[in-house]
ChimeraX commands (.cxc) that place a marker at each C-alpha (Angstrom):
marker #1 position -30.78,10.37,-12.84 radius 0.5
marker #1 position -32.35,13.83,-13.16 radius 0.5
marker #1 position -34.74,13.20,-10.25 radius 0.5
marker #1 position -32.00,11.98,-7.97 radius 0.5
marker #1 position -29.81,14.89,-8.99 radius 0.5
marker #1 position -32.62,17.38,-8.06 radius 0.5
marker #1 position -33.18,15.66,-4.75 radius 0.5
marker #1 position -29.54,15.95,-3.78 radius 0.5
marker #1 position -29.41,19.58,-4.95 radius 0.5
marker #1 position -32.41,20.49,-2.80 radius 0.5
marker #1 position -30.90,18.73,0.21 radius 0.5
marker #1 position -27.64,20.60,-0.15 radius 0.5
marker #1 position -29.48,23.83,-0.22 radius 0.5
marker #1 position -31.52,22.82,2.84 radius 0.5
marker #1 position -28.50,21.57,4.85 radius 0.5
marker #1 position -26.04,24.31,3.88 radius 0.5
marker #1 position -25.96,27.25,6.31 radius 0.5
marker #1 position -24.98,30.89,5.81 radius 0.5
marker #1 position -21.80,30.10,7.65 radius 0.5
marker #1 position -20.77,27.29,5.29 radius 0.5
marker #1 position -20.92,29.57,2.23 radius 0.5
marker #1 position -20.81,26.61,-0.08 radius 0.5
marker #1 position -21.70,27.05,-3.73 radius 0.5
marker #1 position -23.68,24.17,-5.24 radius 0.5
marker #1 position -21.17,22.75,-7.80 radius 0.5
marker #1 position -22.83,20.70,-10.48 radius 0.5
marker #1 position -19.88,18.38,-10.91 radius 0.5
marker #1 position -19.71,17.59,-7.15 radius 0.5
marker #1 position -23.41,16.80,-7.09 radius 0.5
marker #1 position -23.13,14.51,-10.08 radius 0.5
marker #1 position -20.34,12.60,-8.35 radius 0.5
marker #1 position -22.46,12.09,-5.31 radius 0.5
marker #1 position -25.37,10.85,-7.44 radius 0.5
marker #1 position -23.08,8.32,-9.05 radius 0.5
marker #1 position -21.87,7.05,-5.65 radius 0.5
marker #1 position -25.34,6.66,-4.38 radius 0.5
marker #1 position -26.55,4.74,-7.42 radius 0.5
marker #1 position -23.76,2.17,-7.06 radius 0.5
marker #1 position -25.10,-1.11,-5.56 radius 0.5
marker #1 position -23.53,-2.66,-2.48 radius 0.5
marker #1 position -21.44,-5.13,-4.46 radius 0.5
marker #1 position -20.01,-2.38,-6.65 radius 0.5
marker #1 position -19.18,-0.33,-3.55 radius 0.5
marker #1 position -17.54,-3.21,-1.72 radius 0.5
marker #1 position -15.36,-3.97,-4.72 radius 0.5
marker #1 position -14.39,-0.40,-5.17 radius 0.5
marker #1 position -13.59,-0.07,-1.44 radius 0.5
marker #1 position -11.52,-3.28,-1.50 radius 0.5
marker #1 position -9.46,-1.87,-4.39 radius 0.5
marker #1 position -8.93,1.40,-2.54 radius 0.5
marker #1 position -7.89,-0.52,0.64 radius 0.5
marker #1 position -5.44,-2.53,-1.31 radius 0.5
marker #1 position -4.12,0.50,-3.04 radius 0.5
marker #1 position -3.49,2.52,0.14 radius 0.5
marker #1 position -2.00,-0.52,1.97 radius 0.5
marker #1 position 0.48,-1.12,-0.87 radius 0.5
marker #1 position 1.30,2.65,-0.85 radius 0.5
marker #1 position 2.76,2.18,2.72 radius 0.5
marker #1 position 5.18,-0.40,1.22 radius 0.5
marker #1 position 6.32,1.28,-1.95 radius 0.5
marker #1 position 5.95,4.45,-4.02 radius 0.5
marker #1 position 3.13,4.91,-6.58 radius 0.5
marker #1 position 5.52,4.80,-9.54 radius 0.5
marker #1 position 6.79,1.43,-8.49 radius 0.5
marker #1 position 3.35,-0.03,-7.86 radius 0.5
marker #1 position 1.70,-2.23,-10.61 radius 0.5
marker #1 position -1.89,-2.97,-11.33 radius 0.5
marker #1 position -1.18,-6.59,-11.00 radius 0.5
marker #1 position -0.06,-6.03,-7.31 radius 0.5
marker #1 position -3.21,-4.00,-6.61 radius 0.5
marker #1 position -5.38,-6.73,-8.13 radius 0.5
marker #1 position -3.69,-9.51,-6.11 radius 0.5
marker #1 position -3.96,-7.54,-2.84 radius 0.5
marker #1 position -7.61,-6.67,-3.44 radius 0.5
marker #1 position -8.39,-10.25,-4.53 radius 0.5
marker #1 position -10.34,-9.16,-7.60 radius 0.5
marker #1 position -10.05,-10.00,-11.25 radius 0.5
marker #1 position -8.30,-7.90,-13.80 radius 0.5
marker #1 position -11.55,-7.26,-15.69 radius 0.5
marker #1 position -13.18,-6.14,-12.37 radius 0.5
marker #1 position -10.42,-3.69,-11.65 radius 0.5
marker #1 position -10.71,-2.18,-15.13 radius 0.5
marker #1 position -14.43,-1.96,-14.85 radius 0.5
marker #1 position -13.93,0.51,-12.00 radius 0.5
marker #1 position -10.58,2.24,-12.91 radius 0.5
marker #1 position -9.15,2.58,-16.37 radius 0.5
marker #1 position -5.53,2.82,-15.12 radius 0.5
marker #1 position -3.67,3.06,-11.82 radius 0.5
marker #1 position -3.35,6.87,-12.49 radius 0.5
marker #1 position -7.17,6.99,-12.68 radius 0.5
marker #1 position -7.28,5.10,-9.34 radius 0.5
marker #1 position -5.02,7.73,-7.83 radius 0.5
marker #1 position -7.19,10.57,-9.27 radius 0.5
marker #1 position -10.33,8.87,-7.82 radius 0.5
marker #1 position -8.65,8.57,-4.36 radius 0.5
marker #1 position -8.03,12.24,-4.34 radius 0.5
marker #1 position -11.57,12.99,-5.47 radius 0.5
marker #1 position -13.02,10.67,-2.85 radius 0.5
marker #1 position -11.29,13.05,-0.20 radius 0.5
marker #1 position -12.66,16.20,-1.69 radius 0.5
marker #1 position -16.18,14.77,-2.20 radius 0.5
marker #1 position -16.15,13.79,1.49 radius 0.5
marker #1 position -15.15,17.39,2.43 radius 0.5
marker #1 position -17.91,18.90,0.24 radius 0.5
marker #1 position -20.56,16.48,1.43 radius 0.5
marker #1 position -19.70,16.91,5.08 radius 0.5
marker #1 position -20.94,20.46,4.80 radius 0.5
marker #1 position -24.03,19.91,2.65 radius 0.5
marker #1 position -25.21,16.35,2.88 radius 0.5
marker #1 position -26.54,14.35,5.87 radius 0.5
marker #1 position -23.91,11.77,7.16 radius 0.5
marker #1 position -26.16,8.76,6.31 radius 0.5
marker #1 position -26.00,9.71,2.62 radius 0.5
marker #1 position -22.19,9.83,2.37 radius 0.5
marker #1 position -20.59,7.22,0.10 radius 0.5
marker #1 position -16.87,7.71,0.60 radius 0.5
marker #1 position -13.78,5.80,1.86 radius 0.5
marker #1 position -13.05,8.83,4.02 radius 0.5
marker #1 position -15.30,9.31,7.04 radius 0.5
marker #1 position -15.49,11.42,10.15 radius 0.5
marker #1 position -17.85,13.77,11.92 radius 0.5
marker #1 position -15.79,16.93,11.58 radius 0.5
marker #1 position -17.57,20.22,11.82 radius 0.5
marker #1 position -16.43,23.74,10.99 radius 0.5
marker #1 position -14.09,25.05,8.41 radius 0.5
marker #1 position -13.58,22.87,5.34 radius 0.5
marker #1 position -9.87,23.76,5.44 radius 0.5
marker #1 position -9.48,22.63,8.99 radius 0.5
marker #1 position -11.39,19.46,8.07 radius 0.5
marker #1 position -8.94,18.77,5.18 radius 0.5
marker #1 position -5.96,19.42,7.46 radius 0.5
marker #1 position -7.24,16.90,10.03 radius 0.5
marker #1 position -7.34,14.17,7.36 radius 0.5
marker #1 position -3.81,15.16,6.28 radius 0.5
marker #1 position -2.62,15.13,9.83 radius 0.5
marker #1 position -3.76,11.48,10.11 radius 0.5
marker #1 position -2.24,10.69,6.72 radius 0.5
marker #1 position -5.66,9.17,6.07 radius 0.5
marker #1 position -5.45,6.72,3.21 radius 0.5
marker #1 position -1.80,7.90,2.66 radius 0.5
marker #1 position -2.93,11.27,1.31 radius 0.5
marker #1 position -0.23,13.31,3.06 radius 0.5
marker #1 position 2.50,10.98,1.84 radius 0.5
marker #1 position 1.21,11.15,-1.65 radius 0.5
marker #1 position 1.03,14.97,-1.46 radius 0.5
marker #1 position 4.52,15.78,-0.06 radius 0.5
marker #1 position 6.46,12.66,-0.94 radius 0.5
marker #1 position 8.90,12.05,-3.82 radius 0.5
marker #1 position 7.54,11.83,-7.32 radius 0.5
marker #1 position 4.30,13.49,-6.20 radius 0.5
marker #1 position 3.67,15.57,-9.35 radius 0.5
marker #1 position 0.66,13.59,-10.50 radius 0.5
marker #1 position -1.14,13.55,-7.09 radius 0.5
marker #1 position -0.23,17.16,-6.52 radius 0.5
marker #1 position -1.91,18.10,-9.80 radius 0.5
marker #1 position -5.10,16.18,-8.84 radius 0.5
marker #1 position -5.05,17.69,-5.36 radius 0.5
marker #1 position -4.65,21.25,-6.61 radius 0.5
marker #1 position -7.44,20.84,-9.16 radius 0.5
marker #1 position -9.80,19.69,-6.45 radius 0.5
marker #1 position -8.60,22.18,-3.94 radius 0.5
marker #1 position -9.30,25.05,-6.42 radius 0.5
marker #1 position -12.94,23.93,-6.59 radius 0.5
marker #1 position -13.05,23.90,-2.79 radius 0.5
marker #1 position -11.56,27.35,-2.60 radius 0.5
marker #1 position -14.01,28.57,-5.21 radius 0.5
marker #1 position -16.91,27.39,-3.08 radius 0.5
marker #1 position -15.50,29.17,-0.07 radius 0.5
marker #1 position -14.51,32.50,-1.62 radius 0.5
marker #1 position -16.77,34.59,0.62 radius 0.5
marker #1 position -14.39,33.70,3.46 radius 0.5
marker #1 position -11.67,35.63,1.63 radius 0.5
marker #1 position -13.75,38.60,0.52 radius 0.5
marker #1 position -11.63,40.93,2.63 radius 0.5
marker #1 position -8.66,40.06,0.43 radius 0.5
marker #1 position -10.37,40.70,-2.86 radius 0.5
marker #1 position -9.59,44.02,-4.63 radius 0.5
marker #1 position -11.65,45.09,-7.61 radius 0.5
marker #1 position -8.41,45.01,-9.62 radius 0.5
marker #1 position -7.72,41.33,-8.74 radius 0.5
marker #1 position -9.07,38.70,-11.07 radius 0.5
marker #1 position -11.04,35.98,-9.33 radius 0.5
marker #1 position -9.01,33.15,-10.92 radius 0.5
marker #1 position -5.76,34.83,-9.67 radius 0.5
marker #1 position -7.23,34.91,-6.15 radius 0.5
marker #1 position -8.26,31.30,-6.28 radius 0.5
marker #1 position -4.83,30.25,-7.55 radius 0.5
marker #1 position -3.14,32.32,-4.84 radius 0.5
marker #1 position -5.21,30.72,-2.02 radius 0.5
marker #1 position -4.73,27.24,-3.43 radius 0.5
marker #1 position -0.96,27.66,-3.64 radius 0.5
marker #1 position -0.88,29.06,-0.10 radius 0.5
marker #1 position -2.70,26.12,1.32 radius 0.5
marker #1 position -0.46,23.60,-0.47 radius 0.5
marker #1 position 2.71,25.43,0.69 radius 0.5
marker #1 position 1.32,25.61,4.20 radius 0.5
marker #1 position 0.86,21.79,4.28 radius 0.5
marker #1 position 4.33,21.30,2.87 radius 0.5
marker #1 position 5.83,23.50,5.51 radius 0.5
marker #1 position 3.81,21.69,8.25 radius 0.5
marker #1 position 4.95,18.24,7.04 radius 0.5
marker #1 position 8.63,19.30,6.64 radius 0.5
marker #1 position 8.51,20.47,10.30 radius 0.5
marker #1 position 7.18,17.24,11.56 radius 0.5
marker #1 position 3.55,18.31,12.02 radius 0.5
marker #1 position 4.37,19.74,15.49 radius 0.5
marker #1 position 1.46,22.30,15.25 radius 0.5
marker #1 position -2.10,21.20,15.62 radius 0.5
marker #1 position -4.44,21.36,12.57 radius 0.5
marker #1 position -6.24,24.22,14.28 radius 0.5
marker #1 position -2.96,26.25,14.56 radius 0.5
marker #1 position -2.09,25.45,10.91 radius 0.5
marker #1 position -5.56,26.51,9.77 radius 0.5
marker #1 position -5.01,29.76,11.59 radius 0.5
marker #1 position -1.66,30.34,9.93 radius 0.5
marker #1 position -3.21,29.68,6.54 radius 0.5
marker #1 position -5.96,32.20,7.06 radius 0.5
marker #1 position -3.44,34.76,8.30 radius 0.5
marker #1 position -1.27,34.13,5.28 radius 0.5
marker #1 position -3.94,34.79,2.74 radius 0.5
marker link #1:1,2 radius 0.2
marker link #1:2,3 radius 0.2
marker link #1:3,4 radius 0.2
marker link #1:4,5 radius 0.2
marker link #1:5,6 radius 0.2
marker link #1:6,7 radius 0.2
marker link #1:7,8 radius 0.2
marker link #1:8,9 radius 0.2
marker link #1:9,10 radius 0.2
marker link #1:10,11 radius 0.2
marker link #1:11,12 radius 0.2
marker link #1:12,13 radius 0.2
marker link #1:13,14 radius 0.2
marker link #1:14,15 radius 0.2
marker link #1:15,16 radius 0.2
marker link #1:16,17 radius 0.2
marker link #1:17,18 radius 0.2
marker link #1:18,19 radius 0.2
marker link #1:19,20 radius 0.2
marker link #1:20,21 radius 0.2
marker link #1:21,22 radius 0.2
marker link #1:22,23 radius 0.2
marker link #1:23,24 radius 0.2
marker link #1:24,25 radius 0.2
marker link #1:25,26 radius 0.2
marker link #1:26,27 radius 0.2
marker link #1:27,28 radius 0.2
marker link #1:28,29 radius 0.2
marker link #1:29,30 radius 0.2
marker link #1:30,31 radius 0.2
marker link #1:31,32 radius 0.2
marker link #1:32,33 radius 0.2
marker link #1:33,34 radius 0.2
marker link #1:34,35 radius 0.2
marker link #1:35,36 radius 0.2
marker link #1:36,37 radius 0.2
marker link #1:37,38 radius 0.2
marker link #1:38,39 radius 0.2
marker link #1:39,40 radius 0.2
marker link #1:40,41 radius 0.2
marker link #1:41,42 radius 0.2
marker link #1:42,43 radius 0.2
marker link #1:43,44 radius 0.2
marker link #1:44,45 radius 0.2
marker link #1:45,46 radius 0.2
marker link #1:46,47 radius 0.2
marker link #1:47,48 radius 0.2
marker link #1:48,49 radius 0.2
marker link #1:49,50 radius 0.2
marker link #1:50,51 radius 0.2
marker link #1:51,52 radius 0.2
marker link #1:52,53 radius 0.2
marker link #1:53,54 radius 0.2
marker link #1:54,55 radius 0.2
marker link #1:55,56 radius 0.2
marker link #1:56,57 radius 0.2
marker link #1:57,58 radius 0.2
marker link #1:58,59 radius 0.2
marker link #1:59,60 radius 0.2
marker link #1:60,61 radius 0.2
marker link #1:61,62 radius 0.2
marker link #1:62,63 radius 0.2
marker link #1:63,64 radius 0.2
marker link #1:64,65 radius 0.2
marker link #1:65,66 radius 0.2
marker link #1:66,67 radius 0.2
marker link #1:67,68 radius 0.2
marker link #1:68,69 radius 0.2
marker link #1:69,70 radius 0.2
marker link #1:70,71 radius 0.2
marker link #1:71,72 radius 0.2
marker link #1:72,73 radius 0.2
marker link #1:73,74 radius 0.2
marker link #1:74,75 radius 0.2
marker link #1:75,76 radius 0.2
marker link #1:76,77 radius 0.2
marker link #1:77,78 radius 0.2
marker link #1:78,79 radius 0.2
marker link #1:79,80 radius 0.2
marker link #1:80,81 radius 0.2
marker link #1:81,82 radius 0.2
marker link #1:82,83 radius 0.2
marker link #1:83,84 radius 0.2
marker link #1:84,85 radius 0.2
marker link #1:85,86 radius 0.2
marker link #1:86,87 radius 0.2
marker link #1:87,88 radius 0.2
marker link #1:88,89 radius 0.2
marker link #1:89,90 radius 0.2
marker link #1:90,91 radius 0.2
marker link #1:91,92 radius 0.2
marker link #1:92,93 radius 0.2
marker link #1:93,94 radius 0.2
marker link #1:94,95 radius 0.2
marker link #1:95,96 radius 0.2
marker link #1:96,97 radius 0.2
marker link #1:97,98 radius 0.2
marker link #1:98,99 radius 0.2
marker link #1:99,100 radius 0.2
marker link #1:100,101 radius 0.2
marker link #1:101,102 radius 0.2
marker link #1:102,103 radius 0.2
marker link #1:103,104 radius 0.2
marker link #1:104,105 radius 0.2
marker link #1:105,106 radius 0.2
marker link #1:106,107 radius 0.2
marker link #1:107,108 radius 0.2
marker link #1:108,109 radius 0.2
marker link #1:109,110 radius 0.2
marker link #1:110,111 radius 0.2
marker link #1:111,112 radius 0.2
marker link #1:112,113 radius 0.2
marker link #1:113,114 radius 0.2
marker link #1:114,115 radius 0.2
marker link #1:115,116 radius 0.2
marker link #1:116,117 radius 0.2
marker link #1:117,118 radius 0.2
marker link #1:118,119 radius 0.2
marker link #1:119,120 radius 0.2
marker link #1:120,121 radius 0.2
marker link #1:121,122 radius 0.2
marker link #1:122,123 radius 0.2
marker link #1:123,124 radius 0.2
marker link #1:124,125 radius 0.2
marker link #1:125,126 radius 0.2
marker link #1:126,127 radius 0.2
marker link #1:127,128 radius 0.2
marker link #1:128,129 radius 0.2
marker link #1:129,130 radius 0.2
marker link #1:130,131 radius 0.2
marker link #1:131,132 radius 0.2
marker link #1:132,133 radius 0.2
marker link #1:133,134 radius 0.2
marker link #1:134,135 radius 0.2
marker link #1:135,136 radius 0.2
marker link #1:136,137 radius 0.2
marker link #1:137,138 radius 0.2
marker link #1:138,139 radius 0.2
marker link #1:139,140 radius 0.2
marker link #1:140,141 radius 0.2
marker link #1:141,142 radius 0.2
marker link #1:142,143 radius 0.2
marker link #1:143,144 radius 0.2
marker link #1:144,145 radius 0.2
marker link #1:145,146 radius 0.2
marker link #1:146,147 radius 0.2
marker link #1:147,148 radius 0.2
marker link #1:148,149 radius 0.2
marker link #1:149,150 radius 0.2
marker link #1:150,151 radius 0.2
marker link #1:151,152 radius 0.2
marker link #1:152,153 radius 0.2
marker link #1:153,154 radius 0.2
marker link #1:154,155 radius 0.2
marker link #1:155,156 radius 0.2
marker link #1:156,157 radius 0.2
marker link #1:157,158 radius 0.2
marker link #1:158,159 radius 0.2
marker link #1:159,160 radius 0.2
marker link #1:160,161 radius 0.2
marker link #1:161,162 radius 0.2
marker link #1:162,163 radius 0.2
marker link #1:163,164 radius 0.2
marker link #1:164,165 radius 0.2
marker link #1:165,166 radius 0.2
marker link #1:166,167 radius 0.2
marker link #1:167,168 radius 0.2
marker link #1:168,169 radius 0.2
marker link #1:169,170 radius 0.2
marker link #1:170,171 radius 0.2
marker link #1:171,172 radius 0.2
marker link #1:172,173 radius 0.2
marker link #1:173,174 radius 0.2
marker link #1:174,175 radius 0.2
marker link #1:175,176 radius 0.2
marker link #1:176,177 radius 0.2
marker link #1:177,178 radius 0.2
marker link #1:178,179 radius 0.2
marker link #1:179,180 radius 0.2
marker link #1:180,181 radius 0.2
marker link #1:181,182 radius 0.2
marker link #1:182,183 radius 0.2
marker link #1:183,184 radius 0.2
marker link #1:184,185 radius 0.2
marker link #1:185,186 radius 0.2
marker link #1:186,187 radius 0.2
marker link #1:187,188 radius 0.2
marker link #1:188,189 radius 0.2
marker link #1:189,190 radius 0.2
marker link #1:190,191 radius 0.2
marker link #1:191,192 radius 0.2
marker link #1:192,193 radius 0.2
marker link #1:193,194 radius 0.2
marker link #1:194,195 radius 0.2
marker link #1:195,196 radius 0.2
marker link #1:196,197 radius 0.2
marker link #1:197,198 radius 0.2
marker link #1:198,199 radius 0.2
marker link #1:199,200 radius 0.2
marker link #1:200,201 radius 0.2
marker link #1:201,202 radius 0.2
marker link #1:202,203 radius 0.2
marker link #1:203,204 radius 0.2
marker link #1:204,205 radius 0.2
marker link #1:205,206 radius 0.2
marker link #1:206,207 radius 0.2
marker link #1:207,208 radius 0.2
marker link #1:208,209 radius 0.2
marker link #1:209,210 radius 0.2
marker link #1:210,211 radius 0.2
marker link #1:211,212 radius 0.2
marker link #1:212,213 radius 0.2
marker link #1:213,214 radius 0.2
marker link #1:214,215 radius 0.2
marker link #1:215,216 radius 0.2
marker link #1:216,217 radius 0.2
marker link #1:217,218 radius 0.2
marker link #1:218,219 radius 0.2
marker link #1:219,220 radius 0.2
view
């Protein structure tokens, strides 16, 4: 595990540019190691469960969904489901983390080493990248974020977004006063992004992700 961890860390450092300004977060690297070490059968099972989960989310809300329905749709056994996910809430948390691991790795890790249910070849700002996935409602993430009874997913989203903001703080250095605590700034930027997405969704996503990203940066 340690050798693989060090290899990924060195590749992140090699592939990250000055423009990306990404900090090498240990937790994110460990998640990437874990995904790489999964064998094909494990990945296929996990992906089948995610596909079933996101399909069912188009039909009913998360709070109405049962583990039994996910298992039946994914065509896996109950023991298999629980070997990957402790609860449906943990599955929801993992869906959110899949998105943010993809965002992190798109900056620092070669595409052939990605192990995510989200995929694209987006370049540029990580915040624009995230907005593009939300625009597509990729794997129902936008619906989960701004829909009814969204408190749990919103909590997971904010926690991951804070880590993303923390890795990109140099982008906001012009906003930082010596009197302003760093955790306050991170919380402010995170809240601004979430409210920007909510405004965008409430207005029918008429603006392009590029325009919304510009609004976001102007607002913070």
